[in-house]
C-alpha positions in Angstrom: -24.5 -2.6 59.7 -26.0 -4.1 56.6 -24.3 -3.5 53.2 -26.3 -2.2 50.2 -27.7 -4.9 47.9 -25.7 -3.6 45.0 -22.4 -3.3 46.9 -19.3 -4.6 45.3 -15.7 -4.6 46.3 -13.6 -1.8 44.9 -11.6 -4.3 42.9 -14.7 -5.6 41.2 -16.0 -2.1 40.4 -12.7 -1.1 38.8 -12.6 -4.3 36.7 -16.2 -3.8 35.6 -15.3 -0.3 34.5 -12.1 -1.3 32.8 -13.7 -4.0 30.7 -16.1 -1.9 28.6 -13.5 0.9 28.4 -11.0 -1.6 27.0 -13.5 -2.9 24.5 -14.6 0.5 23.3 -11.0 1.7 23.0 -10.1 -1.4 20.9 -13.1 -0.9 18.7 -12.3 2.8 18.2 -8.6 2.2 17.5 -9.5 -0.5 14.9 -11.9 1.8 13.1 -9.4 4.7 13.1 -6.7 2.5 11.7 -9.0 1.3 8.9 -9.9 4.9 8.2 -6.3 6.1 8.0 -5.2 3.3 5.7 -8.2 3.5 3.3 -8.9 7.2 3.4 -5.5 8.8 3.7 -3.3 6.0 2.4 -0.8 6.9 5.1 1.5 4.1 4.1 3.3 3.8 0.8 3.4 0.6 -1.2 6.9 -0.4 0.1 5.5 -0.5 3.7 2.6 -2.7 2.8 3.3 -6.4 3.0 0.9 -7.3 0.1 2.0 -4.6 -2.3 2.0 -7.0 -5.2 -1.7 -7.9 -4.8 -4.8 -5.8 -5.3 -6.2 -3.9 -2.3 -2.9 -4.0 -0.3 -4.2 -1.5 2.2 -7.2 -3.7 3.2 -5.0 -6.8 3.6 -2.4 -4.9 5.6 -5.2 -3.7 7.9 -6.5 -7.2 8.5 -2.9 -8.4 9.4 -1.9 -5.6 11.8 -5.3 -5.3 13.4 -5.8 -9.1 14.0 -4.7 -8.9 17.7 -7.2 -6.2 18.4 -10.0 -7.9 16.6 -9.2 -11.2 18.4 -9.0 -9.4 21.7 -12.5 -7.9 21.2 -14.0 -11.4 20.5 -12.3 -12.8 23.6 -13.6 -10.0 25.8 -17.1 -11.0 24.9 -16.6 -14.4 26.4 -17.7 -14.3 30.1 -14.6 -16.0 31.3 -11.8 -14.4 33.3 -9.0 -16.3 31.6 -10.2 -15.5 28.1 -10.3 -11.8 29.1 -6.9 -12.0 30.7 -5.6 -13.5 27.4 -7.2 -10.6 25.5 -5.7 -8.1 27.8 -2.2 -9.5 27.3 -2.5 -9.4 23.5 -4.1 -5.9 23.5 -1.5 -4.5 25.9 1.5 -5.4 23.7 -0.3 -4.5 20.5 -1.2 -1.1 21.9 2.4 -0.5 22.9 3.6 -1.3 19.4 0.9 1.0 17.8 1.7 3.8 20.2 5.4 3.7 19.4 5.0 3.8 15.6 2.1 6.1 15.5 3.8 8.4 18.0 6.7 8.7 15.6 4.3 9.3 12.7 2.5 12.0 14.8 5.8 13.8 15.4 6.6 13.8 11.7 3.2 15.2 11.0 3.7 18.0 13.4 7.0 18.8 11.8 5.3 18.8 8.4 2.6 21.2 9.7 5.4 23.6 10.7 7.0 23.5 7.2 3.6 23.7 5.5 3.3 27.3 6.7 5.8 28.2 4.0 4.3 28.1 0.5 7.5 26.9 -1.0 7.5 23.8 1.3 3.9 22.7 0.6 3.6 19.2 -0.9 1.0 18.0 -3.4 -0.4 15.4 -1.1 -3.1 15.7 1.5 -2.5 18.3 4.2 -0.9 16.9 7.4 -3.3 18.8 9.7 -6.4 16.4 9.3 -4.2 13.3 9.4 -2.5 14.5 12.5 -5.8 15.0 14.2 -6.9 11.4 13.3 -3.6 10.0 14.5 -4.0 11.9 17.8 -7.3 10.2 18.5 -5.8 6.9 17.4 -2.9 7.4 19.9 -5.5 8.3 22.6 -7.3 5.0 22.0 -4.1 3.0 22.1 -3.1 4.6 25.4 -6.5 3.8 26.8 -6.2 0.2 25.6 -2.8 -0.1 27.2 -3.9 1.3 30.6 -7.2 -0.7 30.7 -5.3 -3.9 29.9 -2.9 -3.3 32.8 -5.8 -2.5 35.1 -7.5 -5.8 34.2 -4.3 -7.6 34.8 -3.6 -6.1 38.2 -7.2 -6.5 39.5 -7.3 -10.1 38.4 -4.2 -11.7 39.7 -5.4 -15.2 39.0 -5.2 -14.5 35.3 -1.7 -13.1 35.3 -0.1 -16.3 33.8 -2.7 -16.2 31.0 -2.1 -12.5 30.6 1.6 -13.2 30.2 0.8 -15.9 27.6 -1.1 -13.2 25.7 1.9 -11.0 25.9 4.2 -13.7 24.5 1.8 -14.5 21.7 1.4 -10.8 20.8 5.2 -10.2 20.8 5.7 -13.2 18.6 3.0 -12.1 16.2 4.4 -8.5 16.1 7.9 -9.8 15.4 6.5 -12.0 12.5 4.6 -9.1 11.0 7.7 -6.8 11.3 9.9 -9.4 9.7 7.5 -9.9 6.8 7.3 -6.1 6.4 11.1 -5.8 6.2 11.2 -8.6 3.7 8.5 -7.0 1.7 10.4 -3.7 1.6 13.6 -5.5 0.5 11.7 -7.2 -2.3 10.2 -3.9 -3.4 13.6 -2.3 -3.5 14.9 -5.2 -5.6 12.0 -4.9 -8.0 12.8 -1.2 -8.4 16.4 -2.1 -9.2 15.2 -4.6 -11.8 13.0 -2.0 -13.4 15.9 0.4 -13.6 18.1 -2.2 -15.2 15.4 -2.9 -17.8 14.8 0.8 -18.5 17.3 0.9 -21.4 15.8 -2.3 -22.9 12.3 -0.8 -22.6 13.3 2.4 -24.3 14.9 0.4 -27.2 11.8 -1.7 -27.5 9.6 1.4 -27.9 12.0 2.7 -30.5 12.1 -0.6 -32.4 8.4 -0.9 -32.5 8.0 2.7 -33.6 10.4 2.4 -36.5 8.9 -0.9 -37.5 5.4 0.7 -37.6 6.7 3.5 -39.8 8.4 0.9 -42.1 5.1 -1.0 -42.2 3.2 2.2 -43.2 5.7 2.9 -46.0 5.2 -0.5 -47.4 1.4 -0.4 -47.0 0.4 3.2 -47.9 -3.3 2.4 -48.3 -3.5 0.7 -44.9 -1.2 3.0 -43.0 0.3 2.1 -39.7 -0.4 -1.4 -38.3 -3.6 -1.7 -36.4 -2.0 -3.7 -33.6 1.3 -5.3 -32.7 0.1 -8.6 -34.3 0.8 -7.2 -37.7 4.5 -6.6 -37.1 5.5 -8.9 -34.3 8.2 -11.2 -35.8 7.8 -9.6 -39.2 10.8 -9.6 -41.5 10.2 -5.9 -42.2 11.4 -5.0 -38.7 15.1 -4.4 -38.9 15.4 -3.9 -35.1 13.9 -6.9 -33.4 12.5 -6.7 -29.9 11.4 -9.1 -27.2 8.9 -8.3 -24.6 10.1 -11.2 -22.5 13.4 -9.3 -22.1 11.6 -6.6 -20.1 9.2 -8.5 -17.8 8.7 -5.6 -15.4 7.4 -3.4 -18.1 4.1 -3.4 -19.9 4.2 -2.3 -23.6 1.1 -0.8 -25.1 0.6 -0.1 -28.7 -2.5 1.9 -29.9 -3.4 3.2 -33.3 -6.1 5.6 -34.6 -7.7 5.7 -38.0 -9.4 8.4 -40.1 -12.9 8.2 -41.7 -11.6 6.0 -44.5 -10.3 3.4 -42.2 -6.6 4.2 -42.8 -4.5 4.2 -39.7 -2.9 7.6 -39.6 -1.3 7.7 -36.1 0.0 5.4 -33.4 1.6 5.5 -30.1 3.8 3.1 -28.2 4.2 3.2 -24.4 6.4 1.2 -22.1 5.5 1.5 -18.4 6.3 -0.4 -15.2 3.0 -1.3 -13.5 4.9 -1.6 -10.2 5.7 2.1 -10.3 2.7 3.6 -12.1 2.4 6.0 -9.2 5.6 7.6 -10.4 4.9 9.3 -13.7 8.7 9.4 -14.5 8.6 5.6 -14.9 6.4 5.9 -18.0 9.4 5.8 -20.4 8.3 6.8 -23.8 5.2 7.8 -25.7 5.6 8.3 -29.4 2.7 9.7 -31.5 3.3 9.6 -35.2 1.4 12.0 -37.5 0.9 11.5 -41.3 3.6 14.1 -42.1 6.2 11.7 -40.8 5.9 9.6 -43.9 9.5 10.4 -44.6 10.5 6.8 -43.9 10.2 5.3 -47.3 11.9 2.5 -49.1 14.5 4.8 -50.4 15.2 5.9 -46.8 15.3 2.7 -44.7 14.2 3.1 -41.1 16.4 2.2 -38.1 
């Protein structure tokens, strides 16, 4: 009995189906991860390795998705060993993603339960849409994991290369996890440094404010100083300050003038750029109106 011209062994057919399935699942999981990081910002700054640099979400995405992206390129190579290596890396990476996103999905489900109570609703994005995206992401990771195992089982010659991919992916995942833990420790230390400098930042704002008032009392026609350059290191400042003593804070001085050019108001702000997302870290803002001209030579300031 003659076989059909397009006949293939069952093993070959299963491999031919698993290969495009694996590629599509890798592509979908990568896009969903990018969407979650950039659209929903599901990770806070402490969890991002590059929290000190601009666009930390994009850089973090490139780091954690590197095994998936490399696996997709390897799958495009018509070589069984290259595809076995890709399967090994994708299998471990999918397992890691499934674990962490599974925990995140469980937390989102708990948040959805508590969201039903108006008193428990948070100001952030609702957990429902995020949970739906994470569900599809988990589905893609599971497909990647199963497809990778199918390719490994159906191509026994590539098992050693598959194991090499597993080892490389485990080593890479451990490196990324270690870097993330170190980044979180550095972030916590930076927060502690900011807290230690908070008193100095408050005193700096007070010193600059009193000095500006003293300057206005000595220069009634000009009013308050137009910028810090007019009073930095000036002998009229009885309470000296040093911006180098509070390196984690950014001190901003702004002034406003009337139609005659006289500066009639000013404000001083000390804020920690590291923690600008927390409004409570903006320590002090002082706006002085003309009626506060009570600080005269007869009544020294500070």
